[in-house]
Structure formats: structure tokens, C-alpha cells
TORKOL-4160 file (C-alpha; in steps of 0.2 Angstrom, whole numbers, padded with zeros to 4 digits, m for minus):
344
<pt num="1" X="0711" Y="0562" Z="0437"/>
<pt num="2" X="0698" Y="0572" Z="0444"/>
<pt num="3" X="0681" Y="0571" Z="0437"/>
<pt num="4" X="0670" Y="0587" Z="0433"/>
<pt num="5" X="0656" Y="0586" Z="0443"/>
<pt num="6" X="0639" Y="0594" Z="0439"/>
<pt num="7" X="0627" Y="0598" Z="0455"/>
<pt num="8" X="0609" Y="0594" Z="0453"/>
<pt num="9" X="0593" Y="0598" Z="0464"/>
<pt num="10" X="0585" Y="0582" Z="0469"/>
<pt num="11" X="0567" Y="0591" Z="0471"/>
<pt num="12" X="0568" Y="0594" Z="0452"/>
<pt num="13" X="0562" Y="0581" Z="0438"/>
<pt num="14" X="0567" Y="0568" Z="0433"/>
<pt num="15" X="0573" Y="0564" Z="0453"/>
<pt num="16" X="0559" Y="0557" Z="0463"/>
<pt num="17" X="0556" Y="0560" Z="0483"/>
<pt num="18" X="0549" Y="0545" Z="0491"/>
<pt num="19" X="0545" Y="0544" Z="0509"/>
<pt num="20" X="0538" Y="0562" Z="0513"/>
<pt num="21" X="0518" Y="0563" Z="0510"/>
<pt num="22" X="0517" Y="0581" Z="0508"/>
<pt num="23" X="0532" Y="0582" Z="0497"/>
<pt num="24" X="0524" Y="0587" Z="0479"/>
<pt num="25" X="0514" Y="0601" Z="0486"/>
<pt num="26" X="0525" Y="0609" Z="0499"/>
<pt num="27" X="0544" Y="0605" Z="0492"/>
<pt num="28" X="0551" Y="0602" Z="0509"/>
<pt num="29" X="0560" Y="0589" Z="0517"/>
<pt num="30" X="0548" Y="0587" Z="0531"/>
<pt num="31" X="0536" Y="0572" Z="0536"/>
<pt num="32" X="0523" Y="0581" Z="0542"/>
<pt num="33" X="0514" Y="0596" Z="0534"/>
<pt num="34" X="0525" Y="0613" Z="0537"/>
<pt num="35" X="0508" Y="0620" Z="0544"/>
<pt num="36" X="0497" Y="0606" Z="0551"/>
<pt num="37" X="0478" Y="0612" Z="0549"/>
<pt num="38" X="0477" Y="0602" Z="0565"/>
<pt num="39" X="0486" Y="0606" Z="0581"/>
<pt num="40" X="0500" Y="0595" Z="0584"/>
<pt num="41" X="0511" Y="0593" Z="0600"/>
<pt num="42" X="0530" Y="0607" Z="0599"/>
<pt num="43" X="0539" Y="0589" Z="0599"/>
<pt num="44" X="0530" Y="0579" Z="0586"/>
<pt num="45" X="0533" Y="0596" Z="0576"/>
<pt num="46" X="0550" Y="0595" Z="0578"/>
<pt num="47" X="0553" Y="0578" Z="0575"/>
<pt num="48" X="0543" Y="0581" Z="0559"/>
<pt num="49" X="0558" Y="0588" Z="0552"/>
<pt num="50" X="0569" Y="0573" Z="0556"/>
<pt num="51" X="0568" Y="0566" Z="0537"/>
<pt num="52" X="0568" Y="0547" Z="0542"/>
<pt num="53" X="0561" Y="0536" Z="0528"/>
<pt num="54" X="0563" Y="0550" Z="0515"/>
<pt num="55" X="0571" Y="0543" Z="0498"/>
<pt num="56" X="0579" Y="0552" Z="0482"/>
<pt num="57" X="0576" Y="0542" Z="0468"/>
<pt num="58" X="0583" Y="0542" Z="0450"/>
<pt num="59" X="0594" Y="0533" Z="0438"/>
<pt num="60" X="0610" Y="0539" Z="0429"/>
<pt num="61" X="0625" Y="0533" Z="0418"/>
<pt num="62" X="0636" Y="0543" Z="0428"/>
<pt num="63" X="0653" Y="0534" Z="0435"/>
<pt num="64" X="0652" Y="0545" Z="0448"/>
<pt num="65" X="0640" Y="0551" Z="0462"/>
<pt num="66" X="0641" Y="0563" Z="0474"/>
<pt num="67" X="0631" Y="0571" Z="0488"/>
<pt num="68" X="0633" Y="0588" Z="0496"/>
<pt num="69" X="0622" Y="0590" Z="0512"/>
<pt num="70" X="0617" Y="0604" Z="0522"/>
<pt num="71" X="0609" Y="0598" Z="0539"/>
<pt num="72" X="0599" Y="0609" Z="0552"/>
<pt num="73" X="0612" Y="0604" Z="0569"/>
<pt num="74" X="0627" Y="0597" Z="0572"/>
<pt num="75" X="0626" Y="0577" Z="0575"/>
<pt num="76" X="0629" Y="0571" Z="0593"/>
<pt num="77" X="0617" Y="0558" Z="0599"/>
<pt num="78" X="0626" Y="0549" Z="0611"/>
<pt num="79" X="0620" Y="0531" Z="0609"/>
<pt num="80" X="0618" Y="0534" Z="0588"/>
<pt num="81" X="0631" Y="0535" Z="0577"/>
<pt num="82" X="0632" Y="0550" Z="0566"/>
<pt num="83" X="0630" Y="0539" Z="0549"/>
<pt num="84" X="0614" Y="0534" Z="0556"/>
<pt num="85" X="0607" Y="0552" Z="0563"/>
<pt num="86" X="0612" Y="0563" Z="0549"/>
<pt num="87" X="0621" Y="0553" Z="0537"/>
<pt num="88" X="0615" Y="0548" Z="0519"/>
<pt num="89" X="0615" Y="0529" Z="0511"/>
<pt num="90" X="0618" Y="0526" Z="0495"/>
<pt num="91" X="0608" Y="0508" Z="0486"/>
<pt num="92" X="0609" Y="0504" Z="0469"/>
<pt num="93" X="0598" Y="0492" Z="0460"/>
<pt num="94" X="0579" Y="0491" Z="0454"/>
<pt num="95" X="0564" Y="0491" Z="0466"/>
<pt num="96" X="0568" Y="0473" Z="0478"/>
<pt num="97" X="0585" Y="0472" Z="0469"/>
<pt num="98" X="0593" Y="0486" Z="0478"/>
<pt num="99" X="0611" Y="0482" Z="0486"/>
<pt num="100" X="0621" Y="0493" Z="0496"/>
<pt num="101" X="0634" Y="0503" Z="0489"/>
<pt num="102" X="0641" Y="0515" Z="0502"/>
<pt num="103" X="0637" Y="0529" Z="0516"/>
<pt num="104" X="0640" Y="0549" Z="0515"/>
<pt num="105" X="0646" Y="0551" Z="0534"/>
<pt num="106" X="0644" Y="0568" Z="0541"/>
<pt num="107" X="0658" Y="0577" Z="0551"/>
<pt num="108" X="0653" Y="0577" Z="0569"/>
<pt num="109" X="0656" Y="0597" Z="0573"/>
<pt num="110" X="0649" Y="0603" Z="0555"/>
<pt num="111" X="0632" Y="0606" Z="0548"/>
<pt num="112" X="0639" Y="0604" Z="0530"/>
<pt num="113" X="0647" Y="0590" Z="0522"/>
<pt num="114" X="0652" Y="0584" Z="0503"/>
<pt num="115" X="0655" Y="0564" Z="0501"/>
<pt num="116" X="0658" Y="0552" Z="0485"/>
<pt num="117" X="0648" Y="0538" Z="0485"/>
<pt num="118" X="0657" Y="0529" Z="0471"/>
<pt num="119" X="0667" Y="0531" Z="0457"/>
<pt num="120" X="0667" Y="0517" Z="0444"/>
<pt num="121" X="0678" Y="0511" Z="0428"/>
<pt num="122" X="0662" Y="0508" Z="0419"/>
<pt num="123" X="0649" Y="0521" Z="0413"/>
<pt num="124" X="0632" Y="0513" Z="0412"/>
<pt num="125" X="0614" Y="0518" Z="0418"/>
<pt num="126" X="0611" Y="0511" Z="0436"/>
<pt num="127" X="0596" Y="0514" Z="0447"/>
<pt num="128" X="0601" Y="0525" Z="0464"/>
<pt num="129" X="0591" Y="0525" Z="0480"/>
<pt num="130" X="0599" Y="0538" Z="0492"/>
<pt num="131" X="0591" Y="0536" Z="0510"/>
<pt num="132" X="0589" Y="0552" Z="0519"/>
<pt num="133" X="0596" Y="0553" Z="0539"/>
<pt num="134" X="0585" Y="0546" Z="0551"/>
<pt num="135" X="0587" Y="0558" Z="0566"/>
<pt num="136" X="0591" Y="0575" Z="0558"/>
<pt num="137" X="0582" Y="0590" Z="0548"/>
<pt num="138" X="0589" Y="0594" Z="0531"/>
<pt num="139" X="0590" Y="0612" Z="0525"/>
<pt num="140" X="0599" Y="0607" Z="0507"/>
<pt num="141" X="0604" Y="0593" Z="0497"/>
<pt num="142" X="0612" Y="0592" Z="0479"/>
<pt num="143" X="0618" Y="0577" Z="0470"/>
<pt num="144" X="0634" Y="0576" Z="0462"/>
<pt num="145" X="0637" Y="0567" Z="0445"/>
<pt num="146" X="0650" Y="0567" Z="0431"/>
<pt num="147" X="0649" Y="0584" Z="0420"/>
<pt num="148" X="0643" Y="0575" Z="0403"/>
<pt num="149" X="0629" Y="0562" Z="0411"/>
<pt num="150" X="0613" Y="0560" Z="0411"/>
<pt num="151" X="0600" Y="0557" Z="0425"/>
<pt num="152" X="0582" Y="0549" Z="0420"/>
<pt num="153" X="0566" Y="0545" Z="0431"/>
<pt num="154" X="0570" Y="0530" Z="0444"/>
<pt num="155" X="0560" Y="0514" Z="0439"/>
<pt num="156" X="0544" Y="0511" Z="0449"/>
<pt num="157" X="0541" Y="0503" Z="0464"/>
<pt num="158" X="0537" Y="0483" Z="0463"/>
<pt num="159" X="0522" Y="0488" Z="0473"/>
<pt num="160" X="0510" Y="0502" Z="0471"/>
<pt num="161" X="0503" Y="0512" Z="0486"/>
<pt num="162" X="0510" Y="0517" Z="0501"/>
<pt num="163" X="0512" Y="0510" Z="0520"/>
<pt num="164" X="0511" Y="0520" Z="0534"/>
<pt num="165" X="0519" Y="0517" Z="0549"/>
<pt num="166" X="0516" Y="0529" Z="0566"/>
<pt num="167" X="0526" Y="0526" Z="0581"/>
<pt num="168" X="0541" Y="0528" Z="0594"/>
<pt num="169" X="0559" Y="0531" Z="0593"/>
<pt num="170" X="0561" Y="0514" Z="0588"/>
<pt num="171" X="0550" Y="0517" Z="0572"/>
<pt num="172" X="0559" Y="0532" Z="0567"/>
<pt num="173" X="0575" Y="0522" Z="0566"/>
<pt num="174" X="0584" Y="0524" Z="0584"/>
<pt num="175" X="0597" Y="0518" Z="0582"/>
<pt num="176" X="0603" Y="0511" Z="0566"/>
<pt num="177" X="0620" Y="0514" Z="0562"/>
<pt num="178" X="0613" Y="0520" Z="0544"/>
<pt num="179" X="0598" Y="0527" Z="0538"/>
<pt num="180" X="0594" Y="0512" Z="0527"/>
<pt num="181" X="0594" Y="0501" Z="0542"/>
<pt num="182" X="0580" Y="0507" Z="0550"/>
<pt num="183" X="0567" Y="0494" Z="0549"/>
<pt num="184" X="0552" Y="0503" Z="0538"/>
<pt num="185" X="0568" Y="0506" Z="0526"/>
<pt num="186" X="0571" Y="0488" Z="0527"/>
<pt num="187" X="0554" Y="0483" Z="0523"/>
<pt num="188" X="0553" Y="0496" Z="0508"/>
<pt num="189" X="0566" Y="0487" Z="0500"/>
<pt num="190" X="0562" Y="0469" Z="0503"/>
<pt num="191" X="0542" Y="0472" Z="0497"/>
<pt num="192" X="0547" Y="0484" Z="0484"/>
<pt num="193" X="0534" Y="0498" Z="0490"/>
<pt num="194" X="0535" Y="0517" Z="0496"/>
<pt num="195" X="0533" Y="0519" Z="0516"/>
<pt num="196" X="0531" Y="0533" Z="0525"/>
<pt num="197" X="0539" Y="0536" Z="0542"/>
<pt num="198" X="0529" Y="0545" Z="0557"/>
<pt num="199" X="0539" Y="0537" Z="0571"/>
<pt num="200" X="0541" Y="0551" Z="0583"/>
<pt num="201" X="0555" Y="0549" Z="0596"/>
<pt num="202" X="0545" Y="0549" Z="0614"/>
<pt num="203" X="0530" Y="0560" Z="0607"/>
<pt num="204" X="0520" Y="0549" Z="0595"/>
<pt num="205" X="0507" Y="0545" Z="0610"/>
<pt num="206" X="0491" Y="0542" Z="0599"/>
<pt num="207" X="0484" Y="0562" Z="0597"/>
<pt num="208" X="0468" Y="0562" Z="0588"/>
<pt num="209" X="0476" Y="0576" Z="0579"/>
<pt num="210" X="0493" Y="0563" Z="0571"/>
<pt num="211" X="0476" Y="0550" Z="0565"/>
<pt num="212" X="0467" Y="0564" Z="0557"/>
<pt num="213" X="0484" Y="0571" Z="0547"/>
<pt num="214" X="0485" Y="0551" Z="0542"/>
<pt num="215" X="0469" Y="0551" Z="0535"/>
<pt num="216" X="0477" Y="0565" Z="0520"/>
<pt num="217" X="0490" Y="0555" Z="0515"/>
<pt num="218" X="0485" Y="0545" Z="0498"/>
<pt num="219" X="0487" Y="0530" Z="0490"/>
<pt num="220" X="0488" Y="0522" Z="0506"/>
<pt num="221" X="0489" Y="0502" Z="0506"/>
<pt num="222" X="0491" Y="0497" Z="0525"/>
<pt num="223" X="0495" Y="0508" Z="0542"/>
<pt num="224" X="0507" Y="0501" Z="0557"/>
<pt num="225" X="0504" Y="0506" Z="0573"/>
<pt num="226" X="0517" Y="0503" Z="0586"/>
<pt num="227" X="0518" Y="0519" Z="0598"/>
<pt num="228" X="0512" Y="0510" Z="0614"/>
<pt num="229" X="0530" Y="0511" Z="0622"/>
<pt num="230" X="0528" Y="0531" Z="0622"/>
<pt num="231" X="0511" Y="0530" Z="0632"/>
<pt num="232" X="0507" Y="0522" Z="0649"/>
<pt num="233" X="0493" Y="0511" Z="0651"/>
<pt num="234" X="0478" Y="0523" Z="0655"/>
<pt num="235" X="0484" Y="0534" Z="0640"/>
<pt num="236" X="0485" Y="0517" Z="0629"/>
<pt num="237" X="0469" Y="0512" Z="0632"/>
<pt num="238" X="0462" Y="0529" Z="0631"/>
<pt num="239" X="0469" Y="0534" Z="0614"/>
<pt num="240" X="0469" Y="0518" Z="0603"/>
<pt num="241" X="0452" Y="0515" Z="0600"/>
<pt num="242" X="0448" Y="0534" Z="0595"/>
<pt num="243" X="0464" Y="0532" Z="0584"/>
<pt num="244" X="0456" Y="0518" Z="0575"/>
<pt num="245" X="0441" Y="0525" Z="0574"/>
<pt num="246" X="0447" Y="0540" Z="0565"/>
<pt num="247" X="0458" Y="0530" Z="0551"/>
<pt num="248" X="0441" Y="0517" Z="0549"/>
<pt num="249" X="0431" Y="0531" Z="0544"/>
<pt num="250" X="0445" Y="0538" Z="0531"/>
<pt num="251" X="0452" Y="0519" Z="0525"/>
<pt num="252" X="0439" Y="0507" Z="0526"/>
<pt num="253" X="0446" Y="0492" Z="0517"/>
<pt num="254" X="0465" Y="0492" Z="0521"/>
<pt num="255" X="0474" Y="0482" Z="0535"/>
<pt num="256" X="0477" Y="0490" Z="0551"/>
<pt num="257" X="0492" Y="0483" Z="0560"/>
<pt num="258" X="0494" Y="0486" Z="0579"/>
<pt num="259" X="0509" Y="0481" Z="0589"/>
<pt num="260" X="0512" Y="0482" Z="0604"/>
<pt num="261" X="0530" Y="0488" Z="0613"/>
<pt num="262" X="0546" Y="0479" Z="0607"/>
<pt num="263" X="0554" Y="0470" Z="0622"/>
<pt num="264" X="0567" Y="0477" Z="0634"/>
<pt num="265" X="0581" Y="0470" Z="0644"/>
<pt num="266" X="0576" Y="0474" Z="0661"/>
<pt num="267" X="0560" Y="0464" Z="0658"/>
<pt num="268" X="0572" Y="0447" Z="0661"/>
<pt num="269" X="0575" Y="0452" Z="0679"/>
<pt num="270" X="0559" Y="0464" Z="0683"/>
<pt num="271" X="0543" Y="0454" Z="0679"/>
<pt num="272" X="0532" Y="0468" Z="0688"/>
<pt num="273" X="0539" Y="0479" Z="0673"/>
<pt num="274" X="0536" Y="0468" Z="0660"/>
<pt num="275" X="0518" Y="0466" Z="0668"/>
<pt num="276" X="0512" Y="0483" Z="0665"/>
<pt num="277" X="0516" Y="0483" Z="0648"/>
<pt num="278" X="0507" Y="0466" Z="0645"/>
<pt num="279" X="0491" Y="0474" Z="0652"/>
<pt num="280" X="0492" Y="0486" Z="0637"/>
<pt num="281" X="0494" Y="0474" Z="0626"/>
<pt num="282" X="0479" Y="0462" Z="0632"/>
<pt num="283" X="0468" Y="0478" Z="0630"/>
<pt num="284" X="0474" Y="0481" Z="0613"/>
<pt num="285" X="0470" Y="0462" Z="0608"/>
<pt num="286" X="0454" Y="0461" Z="0616"/>
<pt num="287" X="0449" Y="0480" Z="0609"/>
<pt num="288" X="0454" Y="0470" Z="0590"/>
<pt num="289" X="0446" Y="0454" Z="0595"/>
<pt num="290" X="0430" Y="0466" Z="0597"/>
<pt num="291" X="0432" Y="0474" Z="0580"/>
<pt num="292" X="0433" Y="0458" Z="0571"/>
<pt num="293" X="0418" Y="0451" Z="0578"/>
<pt num="294" X="0409" Y="0469" Z="0574"/>
<pt num="295" X="0414" Y="0465" Z="0556"/>
<pt num="296" X="0431" Y="0473" Z="0554"/>
<pt num="297" X="0442" Y="0457" Z="0547"/>
<pt num="298" X="0457" Y="0469" Z="0543"/>
<pt num="299" X="0464" Y="0475" Z="0559"/>
<pt num="300" X="0476" Y="0463" Z="0567"/>
<pt num="301" X="0484" Y="0463" Z="0584"/>
<pt num="302" X="0502" Y="0457" Z="0587"/>
<pt num="303" X="0510" Y="0455" Z="0602"/>
<pt num="304" X="0529" Y="0463" Z="0601"/>
<pt num="305" X="0538" Y="0457" Z="0615"/>
<pt num="306" X="0533" Y="0441" Z="0605"/>
<pt num="307" X="0534" Y="0445" Z="0587"/>
<pt num="308" X="0553" Y="0452" Z="0591"/>
<pt num="309" X="0559" Y="0439" Z="0605"/>
<pt num="310" X="0572" Y="0432" Z="0594"/>
<pt num="311" X="0590" Y="0437" Z="0600"/>
<pt num="312" X="0583" Y="0453" Z="0608"/>
<pt num="313" X="0596" Y="0454" Z="0622"/>
<pt num="314" X="0609" Y="0454" Z="0609"/>
<pt num="315" X="0602" Y="0468" Z="0598"/>
<pt num="316" X="0600" Y="0483" Z="0607"/>
<pt num="317" X="0612" Y="0498" Z="0612"/>
<pt num="318" X="0603" Y="0502" Z="0627"/>
<pt num="319" X="0592" Y="0488" Z="0632"/>
<pt num="320" X="0578" Y="0494" Z="0622"/>
<pt num="321" X="0583" Y="0504" Z="0604"/>
<pt num="322" X="0589" Y="0492" Z="0592"/>
<pt num="323" X="0606" Y="0491" Z="0583"/>
<pt num="324" X="0604" Y="0485" Z="0565"/>
<pt num="325" X="0602" Y="0467" Z="0571"/>
<pt num="326" X="0588" Y="0473" Z="0581"/>
<pt num="327" X="0581" Y="0480" Z="0565"/>
<pt num="328" X="0585" Y="0467" Z="0555"/>
<pt num="329" X="0577" Y="0455" Z="0566"/>
<pt num="330" X="0561" Y="0466" Z="0566"/>
<pt num="331" X="0560" Y="0468" Z="0548"/>
<pt num="332" X="0562" Y="0448" Z="0547"/>
<pt num="333" X="0547" Y="0446" Z="0557"/>
<pt num="334" X="0536" Y="0458" Z="0549"/>
<pt num="335" X="0539" Y="0453" Z="0533"/>
<pt num="336" X="0530" Y="0437" Z="0529"/>
<pt num="337" X="0516" Y="0446" Z="0540"/>
<pt num="338" X="0513" Y="0460" Z="0528"/>
<pt num="339" X="0514" Y="0449" Z="0513"/>
<pt num="340" X="0500" Y="0441" Z="0519"/>
<pt num="341" X="0490" Y="0457" Z="0524"/>
<pt num="342" X="0494" Y="0466" Z="0505"/>
<pt num="343" X="0493" Y="0448" Z="0496"/>
<pt num="344" X="0510" Y="0452" Z="0486"/>
């Protein structure tokens, strides 16, 4: 027997929207302000509509959960499935105890879809987390529950505050098979803390305007910078000191973790290509050590090609962008680092 479904707007209480730093003010599913006070590149402005890192959180006693989504474009990335680009993931459980349930997978040639996450026999309150698409804008989304069910505010994150991650297409989540498998989303679950994902595919290049926008975000406990892969050597050594300076002027006593680019498969055969990227890491490491000598003991440098070297040859879709296995590798490497720096 089909259940009668009540459709609710998740941008209204008691639902909670996490992962969008300006959502409480602007009420749109976007990663940067709609009209930023700092001029940003056109590509970054476009990618800010991609909803990577967004999560709908709530509790409900409904034995049925559905979703109705209107996305901004049809899915069509050649190296990333529509489930990761444009789908929604459903996890059940309290903070740090979430368990994967199912994925709402869109139709390839449509901007709208409606899917059922679950239909259980038992009616009981469950904590729900619905992860937004990684590489798609969301025009509208509705959550469907059984008509006579209740919705309540979600359980709190285990940890207060936010971690901001600024970087590349990999930071944004390319090319996870489903939204919750981007490394920032994995770490959010493991650490029990909200993440703000500011990865911009091919476009996060250390612009000072983006640093200024990050300084507007509240409740920041840690910042991760991993944008080297979007730059060449000259741009990296030019932008990194200024970017960090802007952040440190605002955030005096939080960890800033700088990670050089993740390894790529061609490095096994082209040592010259690897050497070019290693130059950037050596500059980064020297810069951080100089900051440490000047008294900033909360800035840290990590070599991405070392940090994520484990099984990297077997965990990308194209030699550079991680699969779910690659993102899991990244999360496992970063988890103990973040636990130490956050003292959790």
C-alpha cells in the first residue's frame, strides 16, 4: 500500500542546513554570497552554485523518506557518475555514528527527479543527513515524509565550530561516485564537525578576494588549503603568503593546514613533471617554517604526494581525480592530523 506523502521545505525549521556559510542570511543553496563584496572570477562564481559540502539534517519518525529535486543543469560529466555529480545521499544516525542508507540518483537527461530513500516497517525517530550534489547547482529540493509523521531538529554535531577547506576539483569532490564520499564529507562524519567546502574545480587559485571571503565565515576552528594543483609555480609562490596573511589577520589562533598537490599517475614515468610540483612544496614548507620561527606555531605544511601516496596508482579515475577509494585514502591520512590539531 502506497503511503500518503507530505512534502516539506528543508530551508524551514526544524530542518537544519549545514555546509553553506551564508545560508542563514541568504537562504540559497550556494557556497559563496550571491553578490560578494569582493570581486571573484567568473568561474568561481559559477562553481559556487555547485552544492558540494551541503547537508540537510533533521530527525523524523517517518517510516518513509523521499526527496524531490530540481537541479540547474542536466548531468553529463564523462568521468564522474550522475549519482556523485547531481544526486543526494542519505545517512542515518547521530553525529560520528552515521551509516549509509541509499542514494537518490538522477535521470541523465532531466533537471528534475523524485526518489525514495527508504520505506521501513518500523516507525521510530531517526537522525537523517542528506548530502547535496558535489558538481551541480540545486534550484529547489523538497523532503517527503509519511503524512502523519513528525519532524524535529537534528541532534547536534559532536564538535562545535567549522572546518573550512579551500582548494581544487579534488576538494570539491571530483570524482566521487556519490556525494558523501568527497573527503571533506567523510571527515565531517568521522570528526563530527561541520565542514565548509570551498573547492573550485580548476579555479581556486589563491585569489586574495577568496581569502577575504573566508574571513567572513563564523565559528571557524581550522582551515585547510590545498589549491596548489590549480596554479603554476610562480602563481603559487606569489599567492600563498598573501592568502595566509589575510587569513591570519582575521583568525589569530586557529590551525591553518597547507597541503601540496596530491600525486598523479604520470609522475611514475615523468620525473620532470613531478619535480616542477615539488618545487612548489619546497617553497610552501620553507614559508611555513619561517612563519613558525616568527612565532606562528599553528600553521602546518604537508606534502600531498607523500601524505596520500598509499595506493594512489589504483585509486583515481584519470590519474589525478580520486575515486571513492582515493577519497577514503585521503580521509584516513588527514583524520589523525585534524584530531591532533583540533585536540578532539
